[in-house]
KEVEXMAR-558613 format. One record per residue: residue number from 1; x, y, z of N, C-alpha, C in turn. Coordinates in nm, 2 decimals. Each point is the difference from the previous one (the first is absolute). Layout:
N
NUM X Y Z X Y Z X Y Z
...
# end
This chain:
90
1 36.97 15.45 -20.72 -0.02 -0.11 0.11 0.14 -0.10 -0.03
2 0.06 -0.01 0.10 0.12 -0.09 0.00 -0.04 -0.14 0.04
3 -0.11 -0.03 0.03 -0.04 -0.15 0.05 0.02 -0.03 0.13
4 0.07 0.11 0.08 0.04 -0.03 0.15 -0.12 0.05 0.09
5 0.00 -0.07 0.11 -0.12 0.07 0.09 0.04 0.13 0.04
6 -0.11 0.07 0.03 0.03 0.14 0.04 0.05 0.01 0.15
7 0.09 0.10 0.04 0.05 0.00 0.13 -0.10 0.08 0.09
8 0.00 -0.03 0.12 -0.09 0.08 0.10 0.11 0.12 0.04
9 -0.08 0.08 0.07 0.09 0.12 0.05 0.10 -0.03 0.08
10 0.00 -0.10 0.08 0.12 -0.03 0.10 0.10 -0.08 -0.10
11 0.00 -0.01 -0.12 0.10 -0.06 -0.08 0.00 -0.14 -0.03
12 -0.10 -0.07 0.07 -0.01 -0.15 -0.01 -0.08 -0.04 -0.12
13 0.03 -0.10 -0.06 -0.07 -0.04 -0.11 -0.15 -0.01 0.02
14 -0.10 0.03 -0.10 -0.15 -0.02 0.03 -0.05 -0.13 0.01
15 0.01 -0.09 -0.10 -0.06 -0.12 0.01 0.10 -0.13 0.01
16 0.12 0.02 -0.01 0.10 -0.10 0.04 -0.04 -0.13 -0.07
17 -0.01 -0.02 -0.14 0.00 -0.14 -0.06 0.12 -0.06 0.01
18 0.00 -0.14 0.00 0.12 -0.08 0.00 0.06 0.00 -0.12
19 0.12 0.00 -0.01 0.09 0.00 -0.11 -0.04 -0.14 -0.08
20 -0.02 0.02 -0.13 -0.02 -0.11 -0.10 -0.15 -0.06 0.02
21 -0.09 0.06 0.07 -0.12 -0.06 0.01 -0.08 0.02 -0.12
22 0.01 0.09 -0.09 -0.07 0.01 -0.13 0.07 -0.13 -0.09
23 0.12 0.00 0.01 0.06 -0.10 -0.09 -0.05 -0.14 0.05
24 0.00 -0.03 0.13 -0.05 -0.12 0.06 -0.16 -0.01 -0.03
25 -0.09 0.10 -0.01 -0.12 -0.01 -0.01 -0.03 -0.04 -0.16
26 0.08 0.06 -0.09 0.00 -0.03 -0.15 0.04 -0.14 -0.01
27 0.09 -0.07 0.06 0.04 -0.12 -0.02 -0.11 -0.10 0.05
28 -0.06 0.04 0.12 -0.10 -0.08 0.05 -0.11 0.00 -0.09
29 -0.05 0.10 -0.05 -0.11 0.01 -0.10 0.02 -0.08 -0.12
30 0.12 0.02 -0.05 0.03 -0.09 -0.12 0.01 -0.14 0.05
31 0.05 -0.05 0.10 -0.01 -0.14 0.04 -0.15 -0.04 0.03
32 -0.09 0.09 0.06 -0.13 -0.04 0.01 -0.08 -0.02 -0.15
33 0.04 0.07 -0.09 -0.07 0.00 -0.12 0.04 -0.15 -0.07
34 0.14 -0.02 0.00 0.04 -0.15 -0.04 -0.06 -0.11 0.07
35 0.00 0.02 0.13 -0.07 -0.11 0.08 -0.16 -0.01 -0.01
36 -0.06 0.12 -0.04 -0.14 0.00 -0.03 -0.03 -0.08 -0.12
37 0.09 0.04 -0.13 -0.01 -0.07 -0.11 0.03 -0.14 0.01
38 0.11 -0.03 0.07 0.02 -0.14 0.01 -0.10 -0.09 0.09
39 -0.05 0.06 0.10 -0.11 -0.08 0.09 -0.14 0.01 -0.09
40 -0.02 0.11 -0.08 -0.12 0.00 -0.07 0.00 -0.09 -0.13
41 0.12 -0.04 -0.04 0.00 -0.11 -0.11 0.02 -0.13 0.05
42 0.08 -0.03 0.10 0.02 -0.12 0.03 -0.12 -0.08 0.08
43 -0.06 0.07 0.10 -0.10 -0.06 0.08 -0.13 -0.04 -0.08
44 -0.05 0.09 -0.09 -0.11 -0.04 -0.08 0.03 -0.12 -0.09
45 0.13 0.00 -0.05 0.04 -0.11 -0.09 0.00 -0.13 0.08
46 0.04 -0.01 0.11 0.01 -0.11 0.10 -0.14 -0.04 0.03
47 -0.09 0.10 0.03 -0.13 -0.06 0.03 -0.09 -0.03 -0.11
48 0.02 0.06 -0.11 -0.08 -0.04 -0.12 0.07 -0.14 -0.04
49 0.11 -0.03 0.00 0.05 -0.14 -0.03 -0.06 -0.09 0.11
50 0.00 0.03 0.12 -0.06 -0.11 0.10 -0.16 -0.01 -0.01
51 -0.05 0.10 -0.04 -0.16 -0.01 -0.04 -0.04 -0.04 -0.13
52 0.11 -0.03 -0.09 -0.03 -0.05 -0.12 -0.04 0.09 -0.11
53 0.02 0.13 0.02 -0.05 0.10 -0.10 0.08 0.00 -0.13
54 -0.03 -0.03 -0.12 0.08 -0.01 -0.11 -0.02 0.12 -0.09
55 -0.10 0.07 0.01 -0.02 0.13 -0.09 0.10 0.09 0.04
56 0.07 0.05 -0.12 0.12 0.11 0.02 -0.08 0.12 0.04
57 -0.12 0.03 -0.05 -0.05 0.13 0.01 -0.05 0.02 0.16
58 -0.04 -0.11 0.06 -0.03 0.00 0.15 0.12 0.01 0.07
59 0.13 -0.07 -0.03 0.12 0.02 0.06 0.05 0.14 0.00
60 -0.02 0.06 -0.12 0.05 0.14 -0.01 -0.08 0.09 0.08
61 -0.13 -0.01 0.00 -0.08 0.07 0.08 0.02 0.00 0.15
62 0.03 -0.14 0.05 0.03 0.00 0.15 0.13 0.07 0.02
63 0.10 -0.02 -0.09 0.13 0.07 0.03 -0.02 0.14 0.00
64 -0.08 0.07 -0.09 -0.02 0.14 0.01 -0.07 0.04 0.13
65 -0.10 -0.07 0.03 -0.07 0.03 0.13 0.10 -0.02 0.12
66 0.10 -0.09 0.00 0.09 -0.02 0.11 0.08 0.11 0.00
67 0.05 0.05 -0.12 0.11 0.10 0.02 -0.07 0.13 0.03
68 -0.12 0.03 -0.04 -0.08 0.10 0.05 -0.02 0.02 0.14
69 -0.02 -0.13 0.06 -0.01 -0.01 0.14 0.14 0.02 0.08
70 0.11 -0.05 -0.05 0.12 -0.01 0.07 0.08 0.12 -0.01
71 -0.03 0.09 -0.10 0.07 0.12 -0.02 -0.02 0.09 0.13
72 -0.14 0.04 0.02 -0.03 0.08 0.11 0.04 -0.06 0.14
73 -0.02 -0.13 0.01 0.05 -0.07 0.12 0.15 0.02 0.04
74 0.08 -0.01 -0.11 0.14 0.00 0.01 0.04 0.15 0.04
75 -0.07 0.09 -0.06 0.03 0.15 0.02 -0.04 0.04 0.15
76 -0.12 -0.08 0.05 -0.03 0.02 0.14 0.10 -0.04 0.10
77 0.05 -0.13 -0.05 0.11 -0.06 0.09 0.12 0.08 0.01
78 0.04 0.06 -0.11 0.12 0.10 0.00 -0.04 0.12 0.09
79 -0.11 0.06 -0.04 -0.04 0.12 0.09 0.01 -0.03 0.15
80 -0.06 -0.11 0.04 0.00 -0.04 0.14 0.14 -0.01 0.06
81 0.09 -0.07 -0.09 0.13 0.00 0.05 0.07 0.12 0.02
82 -0.01 0.08 -0.10 0.06 0.15 0.01 -0.05 0.09 0.12
83 -0.14 -0.03 0.01 -0.06 0.08 0.14 0.05 -0.05 0.11
84 0.01 -0.14 0.02 0.05 -0.06 0.11 0.14 0.04 0.03
85 0.09 0.01 -0.11 0.13 0.05 0.01 0.01 0.14 0.05
86 -0.08 0.07 -0.07 0.01 0.15 0.06 -0.05 0.02 0.13
87 -0.10 -0.08 0.04 -0.05 0.02 0.15 0.11 -0.04 0.10
88 0.07 -0.12 -0.04 0.12 -0.04 0.10 0.10 0.11 0.03
89 0.02 0.11 -0.10 0.10 0.08 0.00 -0.04 0.09 0.14
90 -0.12 0.04 0.01 -0.05 0.10 0.11 0.03 -0.04 0.13
# end
């Protein structure tokens, strides 16, 4: 396997992926992971400061929960953006 899409019988490419789409997806996923960790750590810290929570254990638990929620949410956002990008091409 060379990684290229299979050609049809008429010689036209089979799937026709956009050039650089895998690299763009990889960059978007890395950015989503960084954003999820940033959002997951900053938002609970601000909220626990506003609510007056002084316990480090509770703050850490809130951050962990926020990161666990933010990661799939950011992956979903990237997925939707790439599906919209793919459907615009047709």
